[in-house]
ZAMARGU-4260 file (C-alpha; in steps of 0.2 Angstrom, whole numbers, plus 5000, padded with zeros to 4 digits):
<rodrens>
0) 6084/5896/5385 | 6070/5886/5377 | 6075/5877/5360 | 6060/5886/5353 | 6042/5892/5356
5) 6027/5882/5351 | 6012/5892/5345 | 5997/5891/5357 | 5986/5895/5341 | 5985/5884/5326
10) 5982/5898/5313 | 5980/5917/5312 | 5961/5917/5313 | 5959/5906/5328 | 5974/5916/5336
15) 5965/5932/5334 | 5949/5924/5342 | 5960/5918/5357 | 5967/5936/5359 | 5950/5944/5357
20) 5943/5932/5371 | 5958/5937/5382 | 5954/5955/5380 | 5936/5952/5386 | 5943/5942/5401
25) 5954/5957/5406 | 5939/5968/5405 | 5928/5956/5416 | 5941/5952/5429 | 5951/5968/5429
30) 5966/5960/5437 | 5984/5967/5436 | 5998/5961/5426 | 5987/5952/5414 | 5995/5961/5399
35) 6010/5951/5402 | 6000/5935/5399 | 5994/5942/5383 | 6012/5944/5378 | 6017/5927/5383
40) 6002/5919/5374 | 6008/5928/5358 | 6026/5922/5361 | 6021/5903/5363 | 6024/5889/5374
45) 6043/5886/5379 | 6049/5870/5372 | 6064/5862/5380 | 6075/5847/5378 | 6066/5832/5386
50) 6077/5817/5393 | 6071/5800/5397 | 6078/5795/5414 | 6070/5778/5417 | 6060/5764/5408
55) 6048/5752/5417 | 6043/5738/5405 | 6041/5740/5387 | 6026/5752/5385 | 6032/5769/5378
60) 6015/5777/5377 | 6012/5779/5396 | 6022/5794/5402 | 6028/5801/5419 | 6035/5818/5416
65) 6044/5829/5428 | 6041/5847/5423 | 6029/5861/5423 | 6012/5860/5414 | 6015/5872/5400
70) 6032/5865/5395 | 6025/5847/5396 | 6011/5853/5384 | 6024/5861/5372 | 6033/5844/5372
75) 6017/5834/5369 | 6011/5846/5355 | 6028/5845/5347 | 6027/5826/5347 | 6009/5827/5340
80) 6002/5818/5356 | 5984/5821/5359 | 5975/5817/5375 | 5956/5812/5376 | 5953/5817/5394
85) 5961/5829/5406 | 5958/5830/5425 | 5968/5843/5435 | 5968/5846/5453 | 5979/5862/5453
90) 5983/5873/5468 | 5968/5881/5475 | 5976/5898/5479 | 5972/5893/5497 | 5987/5902/5505
95) 5993/5886/5513 | 6010/5877/5513 | 6008/5858/5511 | 6020/5846/5520 | 6025/5828/5519
100) 6029/5818/5535 | 6046/5810/5533 | 6048/5794/5544 | 6064/5787/5550 | 6066/5769/5545
105) 6070/5755/5557 | 6089/5750/5558 | 6091/5735/5547 | 6105/5729/5559 | 6091/5726/5572
110) 6079/5718/5559 | 6083/5700/5565 | 6081/5704/5583 | 6064/5712/5580 | 6058/5697/5569
115) 6064/5684/5582 | 6054/5693/5595 | 6039/5694/5584 | 6037/5712/5588 | 6024/5722/5578
120) 6028/5740/5573 | 6018/5753/5581 | 6015/5770/5573 | 6017/5779/5589 | 6035/5773/5590
125) 6039/5780/5573 | 6051/5796/5573 | 6047/5808/5559 | 6049/5826/5554 | 6040/5837/5541
130) 6046/5842/5524 | 6038/5856/5513 | 6030/5848/5497 | 6024/5864/5489 | 6017/5881/5493
135) 6000/5886/5488 | 6003/5904/5492 | 5997/5915/5478 | 5989/5933/5475 | 5973/5930/5467
140) 5979/5940/5451 | 5995/5930/5449 | 5985/5914/5451 | 5972/5919/5438 | 5986/5924/5426
145) 5995/5907/5429 | 5979/5897/5427 | 5974/5906/5411 | 5991/5901/5403 | 5990/5883/5409
150) 5972/5881/5402 | 5977/5888/5385 | 5992/5876/5385 | 5981/5861/5389 | 5968/5865/5376
155) 5982/5864/5363 | 5984/5845/5366 | 5966/5839/5368 | 5958/5829/5355 | 5942/5834/5346
160) 5932/5822/5357 | 5941/5827/5373 | 5934/5835/5389 | 5942/5842/5404 | 5938/5842/5423
165) 5945/5856/5434 | 5945/5852/5452 | 5944/5868/5463 | 5936/5874/5479 | 5923/5887/5483
170) 5935/5902/5486 | 5943/5902/5468 | 5932/5891/5458 | 5920/5905/5451 | 5935/5916/5445
175) 5942/5901/5436 | 5925/5897/5428 | 5926/5914/5419 | 5943/5909/5412 | 5937/5892/5406
180) 5922/5901/5398 | 5934/5911/5388 | 5947/5897/5384 | 5935/5883/5380 | 5919/5893/5376
185) 5903/5895/5386 | 5894/5883/5374 | 5906/5870/5379 | 5902/5871/5397 | 5895/5854/5402
190) 5893/5852/5421 | 5897/5860/5438 | 5900/5845/5448 | 5898/5846/5467 | 5909/5833/5476
195) 5900/5832/5493 | 5909/5823/5507 | 5901/5820/5524 | 5916/5812/5532 | 5925/5828/5537
200) 5926/5834/5554 | 5914/5848/5559 | 5923/5865/5560 | 5911/5875/5571 | 5912/5894/5570
205) 5899/5906/5563 | 5896/5897/5547 | 5889/5881/5540 | 5902/5867/5537 | 5911/5868/5521
210) 5910/5850/5515 | 5911/5851/5496 | 5923/5854/5481 | 5918/5860/5464 | 5923/5851/5448
215) 5920/5860/5431 | 5918/5850/5416 | 5921/5857/5399 | 5923/5850/5381 | 5932/5855/5366
220) 5917/5852/5354 | 5900/5844/5353 | 5909/5827/5349 | 5914/5824/5367 | 5913/5807/5374
225) 5900/5804/5388 | 5895/5787/5396 | 5881/5790/5409 | 5885/5786/5427 | 5873/5773/5433
230) 5872/5771/5452 | 5861/5761/5464 | 5845/5769/5471 | 5843/5770/5490 | 5826/5761/5488
235) 5817/5753/5473 | 5804/5764/5465 | 5790/5761/5452 | 5785/5772/5438 | 5778/5773/5421
240) 5789/5768/5407 | 5791/5783/5395 | 5799/5787/5378 | 5803/5801/5366 | 5791/5803/5351
245) 5794/5818/5339 | 5803/5827/5353 | 5790/5824/5366 | 5791/5812/5381 | 5775/5801/5381
250) 5770/5785/5391 | 5773/5768/5384 | 5756/5758/5383 | 5753/5740/5382 | 5741/5732/5369
255) 5726/5736/5379 | 5731/5755/5380 | 5737/5754/5398 | 5753/5761/5405 | 5767/5750/5408
260) 5775/5751/5425 | 5793/5747/5428 | 5803/5745/5445 | 5819/5754/5445 | 5834/5750/5457
265) 5847/5761/5448 | 5847/5779/5441 | 5858/5790/5431 | 5869/5800/5443 | 5866/5819/5443
270) 5879/5833/5446 | 5880/5831/5465 | 5892/5816/5470 | 5891/5811/5488 | 5907/5801/5489
275) 5917/5801/5505 | 5935/5808/5504 | 5942/5796/5517 | 5956/5786/5508 | 5959/5768/5513
280) 5975/5762/5521 | 5980/5752/5506 | 5977/5767/5494 | 5984/5781/5505 | 6002/5787/5499
285) 6006/5800/5513 | 6003/5813/5500 | 5996/5830/5504 | 5979/5834/5494 | 5978/5815/5488
290) 5960/5811/5481 | 5951/5794/5483 | 5952/5783/5468 | 5933/5781/5468 | 5931/5799/5463
295) 5943/5797/5448 | 5936/5781/5443 | 5919/5789/5440 | 5927/5803/5430 | 5937/5792/5419
300) 5923/5780/5416 | 5911/5794/5411 | 5922/5803/5399 | 5933/5790/5391 | 5934/5773/5383
305) 5947/5759/5384 | 5963/5763/5375 | 5961/5782/5376 | 5974/5793/5384 | 5971/5802/5401
310) 5982/5816/5407 | 5984/5825/5424 | 5996/5840/5423 | 5997/5843/5442 | 5998/5824/5446
315) 6002/5824/5464 | 6001/5806/5471 | 5996/5799/5454 | 5978/5794/5457 | 5974/5797/5439
320) 5988/5787/5431 | 5985/5772/5443 | 5966/5772/5440 | 5968/5775/5421 | 5980/5760/5420
325) 5968/5749/5430 | 5954/5754/5418 | 5964/5750/5402 | 5968/5768/5398 | 5985/5776/5393
330) 5991/5789/5405 | 6002/5805/5406 | 6007/5811/5423 | 6015/5827/5425 | 6022/5836/5441
335) 6036/5848/5445 | 6040/5839/5462 | 6052/5825/5463 | 6042/5817/5477 | 6027/5816/5466
340) 6037/5807/5452 | 6044/5795/5465 | 6026/5792/5473 | 6018/5788/5456 | 6033/5778/5450
345) 6032/5766/5465 | 6013/5766/5464 | 6013/5761/5446 | 6026/5748/5448 | 6015/5740/5462
350) 6001/5741/5450 | 6011/5732/5437 | 6010/5746/5425 | 6023/5750/5411 | 6029/5767/5407
355) 6044/5779/5404 | 6049/5793/5415 | 6054/5809/5406 | 6062/5825/5413 | 6061/5842/5405
360) 6078/5850/5405 | 6073/5868/5407 | 6089/5874/5416 | 6081/5873/5433 | 6090/5860/5443
365) 6077/5858/5457 | 6080/5851/5474 | 6065/5840/5477 | 6052/5854/5473 | 6052/5872/5470
370) 6048/5877/5488 | 6063/5868/5495 | 6074/5874/5481 | 6070/5892/5486 | 6074/5888/5504
375) 6091/5881/5499 | 6095/5896/5488 | 6092/5908/5503 | 6107/5899/5511 | 6118/5897/5495
380) 6118/5916/5490 | 6133/5923/5500 | 6128/5935/5514 | 6110/5935/5509 | 6097/5940/5523
385) 6079/5939/5521 | 6065/5950/5529 | 6076/5965/5529 | 6068/5981/5535 | 6064/5993/5520
390) 6064/5979/5507 | 6047/5973/5502 | 6041/5955/5497 | 6045/5958/5478 | 6064/5956/5483
395) 6070/5938/5489 | 6081/5947/5502 | 6096/5958/5503 | 6115/5957/5504 | 6122/5968/5518
400) 6139/5974/5511 | 6152/5985/5519 | 6155/5995/5503 | 6138/5996/5495 | 6127/5995/5510
405) 6111/5986/5508 | 6109/5977/5491 | 6091/5971/5487 | 6091/5954/5478 | 6078/5948/5466
410) 6076/5929/5463 | 6063/5922/5451 | 6050/5912/5460 | 6052/5894/5454 | 6034/5890/5458
415) 6028/5903/5445 | 6034/5898/5427 | 6032/5915/5420 | 6046/5922/5431 | 6059/5910/5423
420) 6062/5922/5409 | 6069/5939/5412 | 6060/5949/5398 | 6056/5968/5395 | 6039/5967/5405
425) 6048/5960/5420 | 6063/5972/5419 | 6051/5986/5416 | 6042/5982/5432 | 6059/5982/5442
430) 6066/5998/5434 | 6050/6009/5434 | 6041/6002/5449 | 6051/5992/5462 | 6066/6003/5462
435) 6055/6018/5466 | 6046/6008/5480 | 6062/6005/5490 | 6060/6013/5507 | 6079/6014/5511
440) 6094/6022/5501 | 6101/6009/5489 | 6116/6010/5478 | 6114/5994/5469 | 6102/5979/5466
445) 6105/5962/5460 | 6093/5953/5448 | 6095/5934/5445 | 6088/5926/5430 | 6086/5908/5424
450) 6083/5912/5405 | 6084/5930/5398 | 6075/5935/5382 | 6089/5946/5375 | 6104/5951/5386
455) 6109/5966/5376 | 6091/5972/5374 | 6088/5971/5393 | 6104/5980/5397 | 6099/5994/5384
460) 6082/5995/5392 | 6089/5998/5409 | 6101/6011/5402 | 6087/6020/5393 | 6074/6019/5407
465) 6082/6019/5424 | 6078/6036/5431 | 6087/6032/5448 | 6105/6032/5452 | 6104/6013/5457
470) 6114/6001/5447 | 6105/5985/5441 | 6117/5970/5440 | 6111/5955/5430 | 6117/5937/5436
475) 6113/5920/5430 | 6104/5910/5444 | 6109/5893/5436 | 6126/5894/5444 | 6118/5892/5461
480) 6105/5880/5455 | 6119/5867/5450 | 6125/5868/5468 | 6108/5865/5476 | 6108/5846/5472
485) 6122/5837/5482 | 6123/5818/5482 | 6123/5808/5498 | 6138/5796/5502 | 6136/5777/5500
490) 6149/5764/5505 | 6145/5746/5499 | 6152/5729/5497 | 6148/5717/5483 | 6150/5699/5485
495) 6148/5685/5472 | 6143/5668/5477 | 6142/5652/5466 | 6129/5639/5469 | 6129/5621/5461
500) 6113/5613/5458 | 6110/5594/5458 | 6111/5593/5439 | 6128/5601/5439 | 6122/5618/5434
505) 6131/5633/5442 | 6121/5649/5447 | 6130/5665/5451 | 6122/5676/5463 | 6127/5694/5467
510) 6124/5702/5484 | 6127/5720/5488 | 6128/5726/5506 | 6126/5744/5511 | 6140/5747/5524
515) 6135/5765/5529 | 6125/5779/5522 | 6129/5797/5525 | 6117/5811/5521 | 6123/5828/5526
520) 6106/5836/5521 | 6096/5825/5532 | 6108/5826/5547 | 6106/5845/5546 | 6087/5843/5545
525) 6086/5831/5559 | 6098/5842/5569 | 6087/5857/5566 | 6072/5847/5572 | 6080/5841/5588
530) 6086/5859/5592 | 6069/5866/5590 | 6061/5851/5600 | 6073/5853/5614 | 6069/5872/5615
535) 6051/5869/5615 | 6052/5856/5628 | 6061/5868/5640 | 6048/5881/5637 | 6034/5870/5639
540) 6041/5858/5652 | 6038/5843/5642 | 6049/5828/5638 | 6056/5828/5621 | 6063/5812/5612
545) 6076/5818/5599 | 6078/5808/5583 | 6094/5797/5584 | 6103/5789/5569 | 6114/5774/5570
550) 6132/5775/5565 | 6128/5766/5549 | 6114/5778/5545 | 6104/5765/5536 | 6088/5771/5544
555) 6089/5786/5531 | 6086/5774/5516 | 6069/5772/5508 | 6074/5763/5492 | 6088/5754/5484
560) 6088/5749/5465 | 6100/5740/5454 | 6103/5743/5436 | 6110/5727/5428 | 6107/5733/5410
565) 6114/5750/5407 | 6130/5757/5413 | 6124/5775/5409 | 6109/5784/5402 | 6091/5778/5405
570) 6089/5769/5421 | 6083/5751/5421 | 6078/5744/5438 | 6081/5726/5437 | 6080/5723/5456
575) 6074/5735/5469 | 6069/5735/5487 | 6058/5749/5495 | 6057/5750/5514 | 6040/5757/5521
580) 6039/5767/5537 | 6036/5752/5548 | 6052/5743/5541 | 6043/5731/5529 | 6049/5729/5511
585) 6042/5729/5494 | 6053/5719/5482 | 6051/5724/5464 | 6033/5730/5466 | 6028/5715/5478
590) 6024/5719/5496 | 6031/5707/5509 | 6032/5706/5528 | 6051/5705/5528 | 6062/5717/5536
595) 6076/5724/5526 | 6093/5717/5531 | 6104/5730/5523 | 6107/5720/5507 | 6100/5717/5489
600) 6103/5702/5478 | 6103/5700/5459 | 6106/5685/5447 | 6114/5697/5435 | 6130/5708/5438
605) 6124/5725/5445 | 6131/5740/5435 | 6124/5754/5444 | 6116/5757/5461 | 6103/5770/5465
610) 6098/5775/5483 | 6084/5786/5488 | 6084/5793/5505 | 6068/5796/5515 | 6066/5814/5509
615) 6067/5808/5491 | 6085/5813/5486 | 6092/5800/5474 | 6110/5796/5472 | 6117/5785/5458
620) 6134/5776/5459 | 6143/5766/5446 | 6148/5749/5454 | 6166/5745/5452
</rodrens>
């Protein structure tokens, strides 16, 4: 359960205004289940314990937070942290799954041979498989409910001079604009920016190519910061110099009464931005939906000044955090996925930024991201089957039991924050709607929860309102969530060497060698990939090259880090090596053309070892 709930609304008068606006939004959009949002707005933002997991440098104001937008905003509000500019690039309700291509690294045992032969790594030789990053699969009504709560939460932590940019596409943007009118006020709408890109492949079909996104800009008040964007003109133009006099625009005249003409090579940018979406090789982070830095540079320069705080609550690859740091701003990066946190962490270290990493302890022990966690849960719940005939999509699946027959199972959708708490509105839907909609005879259903509003009250509600003979059993999902994350196995060897300098000074050096690395999760994933590939090769008559892993398994390692400072608690990376998909290493943020040889060195005694595998799972080991 949350420690407490943080009010969305500062006082009763403003609170009533928010709820009145929400009633108006419900009338305009007429989407289902928005009464539940009303109840959650009144209840407040859930505030959980927040734990610092890593410190990079000494700056404590820059934050990288793993957690959901609403919970992050609750934390920021409780800490009295205000942001001066928000940019969010939330899911677009596009109905698509986004995946990350995971590359097998080069075997470090072969690094010396490769280097001696001066062989260059070829992308075509790389072996890889796909991992789901997140699912952008929403019903429009659910998406709008979710967005409304997030926008209300974000508004709570914006300063008086702040503005917000919300990046969307043409399918959902106009619906979200209605929500933004209600949350921020129609008078605080500043711009609808069209981001046009002409470097997208033509799609064909019976329509014009869709080559733009929309970005809505709103402020909190009239005091918002705006620095005009000045861009070069395609060609120099000449026109009369003009100025404002008593509210009217008039020509500026010289001493003889003649117009003064000026040549212009620059202009103030308008609300159509023609910026390509192609991302340079150095900038690209192999992250779905990544946006180019030049787009975010323009937004940050336009709506903030140096020293101000910039926030992104759907941070993805961390473009906002990186660009904000480059431009002398403070940053807050939030995302629910561990791959996002790792991507921005490595990106910021390379950019020499300082920050701390925080994790919201909301009781959900995620495996990489919500999508993959849901997939794992389907395998962890004993005898669970999915896509059972007669069981609709509301249910996660069903258990086929010899005694009780088919038992529908409800599991809260970890992608949707509002389902984490089992409350009266949700159990009411289950009892008075979903039990009635079952197409087969059922004796019992199981309802899993992460948090529960009031266990006794929920049980009493079921007793008083369940008109069926179906038993409703409530179970805590956290018992399974703790089993989702299983650490990899690492065998290592630590050697200590002494070197004596000419002046007699002795230097102690520590070298840690990875003997072997075992990841059952990755082995299973690779096995599934090979099995599928073999089957397709037989069906299509094409040759298939299966992914093979050496006995040592070092090809499955993406990063190793040594903490020589803390034996427990906050991680301090004193030495680290990251291996890219071509086998080259980045050592403590500095790129090299060296291959990893399976070792890492340190001048200080290492206390803990952290290993990240190629899918992003991290294992921490206390060094003996």
